[in-house]
N, C-alpha and C positions, 0 to 999 in steps of 0.2 A: 504493498500499498504505499502511496507516496505521499511524503511529509505534506500538513497543513500548509495554505499558502494565507489563509484568513487573516487581516488586519486588522487590530484592535489599536483603535487611535482613542485617547483621551483628550478631554478640555476642547472639544468642539464648539462648545455654545458660543454665541456673542453674548460678550458679556463684556463691561468694563474691565479694563484692566486683565482681562485671559487673552491668552496666548490663540482666541480664537482665527485669526485669521492664516497663522500657518497650519494649525490642524483641521481647518475647512480646506484648503489648498490641496493639501496633503490626502486630505478624503476624497476630495474629485478626481487628481490627476491619478492616483492607484486606479481607483474603480473605474476610471477611462483606460484604462492599460490594463483590464480584465482583471485585477485582484478582486477577489470576497472582502468586501470592506465593513466593518462594524463601527461607524461614528458614533460617537457618545459623548454628553457632555450633562451638566446639572440638570438641565433639562430638555426633552425631546423637540418643544414648540418651537424653539431658534433653530431645528435642525430640517426643517417641512421642506425645504427646497432641497435638499438633500436623499431623502425619502422619496419626493418625484423623480427622481435622478435611477434609483433603483438602488441606494445603498441604504445597509438597515441603520437602522437607529437607534440608540438606548440609551436609558437613564442610568448614568454613572456619575455620582460624587466620591470623588477619590478620597473623601473623608468619610465616607459611610462604606463599611465592611460587607456589609450586607449587598449595597449594590452593586459593588465591587464583583463580590464572588458570584451574583445571577449572571453577570457578563460572563466572565468566564467561563459558567456552565454553559450558557446558551452558544456559545462559540464550539467549545468542546461537543455537546451536542450534536453540532450540524458539520463540525470539520473534523473531529478528531482530537483537535486541541488549537491553541490560538498559534498560529504560524510565525507573527510578527506582532510584536506590541511596541506600539508608538508611544512614549511617556512624553505627551505633551502639555498636561493639565498644569497650569501655573498662573499666578497674578504676581503682580507688582507690589510690595507694600513701602509708600513712600512714608520716610520719616527719619529723625535722625536718631542715633545709638541710645543717648543720653535722654530724649524724650518722650519715646514712642513704646504704649504700655506693653507690660510683658505679654499679657494675653492674646495682644495683635500680633508679637513677635511669635508666639507657639502657634495662633492660626493659620500664620505666612508657612509654617514648616510644615504643620500638617499637608495643607495643600500641597507645597512644591517641593516637600524629601521625602516624608514619611507615607503618603501617598503614593509616590512612585515607588516606592521602595517595598508596601506591600501589594502593588498591583503586579509587581516584578515578581515577588514570590510566588504570587497565587497561581499565576501562568507557568512556572517552571516547571513543576512538575511533568505537564503534558510536553512541554518542549523535551525534556530528557527521555520521556518515555518512546518518544519519536525520531530520537536523536538528531534531532535539527529544529533551530527556532532561529529570531533574529529580534534583539532589544534595542531599540534606538533612543536614547534618552538626549532630549530637546534639552542642550546648555545653552551658554549664551557669551557673546566677548565679555561680559559680565563677572561671568565664571572664570576667566583669567584675570582680574583685576577689580578693587572696588573704587568707589567714588564717592563725596557725600550725599546724604538723603535717600540713599539705596542700599545702605549695608548689609540689611538683614533678610532683603533678596539678592542681593549677591553672593552673602552668606550660604544661602539654599542652591546657588549655580556652582560656587568649590565644594558644595557637599555632593552634589550628583556626580561632578567630576572626577570625586576620589572614590567614591562609591562604584561607579562605572568601570575603575580600572582593576579593582578586587575583583568584582563579579565578573570580569572577563579573563580573567586567568583561573578562575572558581569553575567556570560553564563550558569551558573550552574543552575537554576531555569529553564531552556531551554534543560535540557537534553544534553549541549556540552561542552564536556571534553578537558581541556588544558594540555598538558605536555611538558614539557621541558629535554632535550637531552642533556647532557652534558660530551662528551666524554673527554679522557684524550687524548695527541696530538695523530695524526691519522699516520701512515708509510705511506710514499706515497704521501700526499698532497702536497702542493707546498712548495719545498723546495729549497732554492738559493743554487747555487754553485757559482755565484760571486757576489759583490757588485752590480753589471751592475744588477743585476737579480731582484733588491730591488726594481728598478724602482721609486729611491729617487727623491721626487718633490721638492728638495732645493737645494740652490748653497753655502751652508755652508759647510768648511769642519773641521767644530769643532771637529764633533765625526768619524774622518777619522778611527783611532784605534777601534773605538768601532764595528763600521758596519763591518771590518774585521774580528774581534770574532766572530759577530753576524752570519755572515756567517757559519764559521766554526764551532759553537756549533750546529747549525742546521744539520751541516753532519749526527748527530746521527740517523736522524730521515728520510733519504734519502736509504738505505738498507733496501729491502722491504722484500727480500728473507731471508738473515739471518742476521738479526739486531743484533747490538753489544749496550755494556754500557746502555746509556738512553735509546735509539731503543728498546730494551727488554720489555719496561714498557710501551710502546705505544700500541693502539691498530689498527685495520684494517677497512677497510671502509665495509666491509662485515659483520664485529660484531655490527656498529652500526646501519647496516640496520635491522640487525635481532633484536635488540632493540625496532627498530622501529615499526617492525611486532606486537613484545608482547604489545608495548602501544596502538595500534591500535587495538587490538584485545582482551584485558583482559576486562573483563567487570567492574573491579574498578581499572583502571590502577593507577601507582605511579603518584606523582606530580612532581618529578625529577628521571630521571635515568640516573646513575652517572655508567659510562662504562670505567673500565681500573682501575687498581692497583692508580696511582699519586691522580687521582679525587676524589679517596673514602678515601683517608687520608687526603687530603685538611684541611678539616671543621676540623678535631678533632685535626690536628697539628697545626693550627693555634692559635685553643683556647688555646694548651697548651702552646706555644709560647710566645703569647702576641703581640702586636703590633712590639716593637721594635728589640726583638728577630725575628721575624718573616720577616722583613724590610732584618735584617741583613742575614738570611737564604736567602732570593730572591737576594740578592747584591752579595752571594757568589757562589751561583749555576746558575746564569743565568749571560750571558753579560751584564756587567753595565760598563757606562764613567768613 
């Protein structure tokens, strides 16, 4: 019996802050290429257009064990196992390290880290049984360094990078391959237009000026059709989807797929600069209190 080709994608819903653009683009691209796709989100209401295309949609909240287990069971019953897991569900928590309520920090890790970890655990038995499988971890350029104002979000991506490296070696003997996707900033993903859009969960106004700068700085990534300045170095959701397809079809996939010029230049730049010069660059290029 051939190994399952069923693709389970988390975090496809259209919801402010969620990485819905890449999940949706990936679901559509893989479906149109003939893969059996299961697009999941916290609600299926926002997935009706995908269902109309013939994509199976399921409600999955990666902070809800029951919904995750039910999705894996459904795919397993219909295809024998989850063949490909795309861990895409995530959102970006905005806030400074000292002022963000710790409950908000825990919620960020529950979705971005513990949720994908548990989903990975749930699909592994089926993959091991069929001696085949692909696990795609959606990281970010911000899984490689950090900036003011999004440190907790960036910490979840750093953690994702670490467990991906451990997992890759642990499951290789079972024929399972683990790949990490590291996109540069993505045009049209959640971009604030006002400070209120940031949904800051803190009472302190210590950083009021900083947050105004933060919103203004991100405006470069708002214009999708004709990006200017920094926006021209960004990538699009469709670019990420194309790389995901490459990662799950390659006989010998790369360990990491770096998408766009900024993320490709980051490692050599940081190595050449050294820590002090790199921090000086970050403080000048990104909004800093």
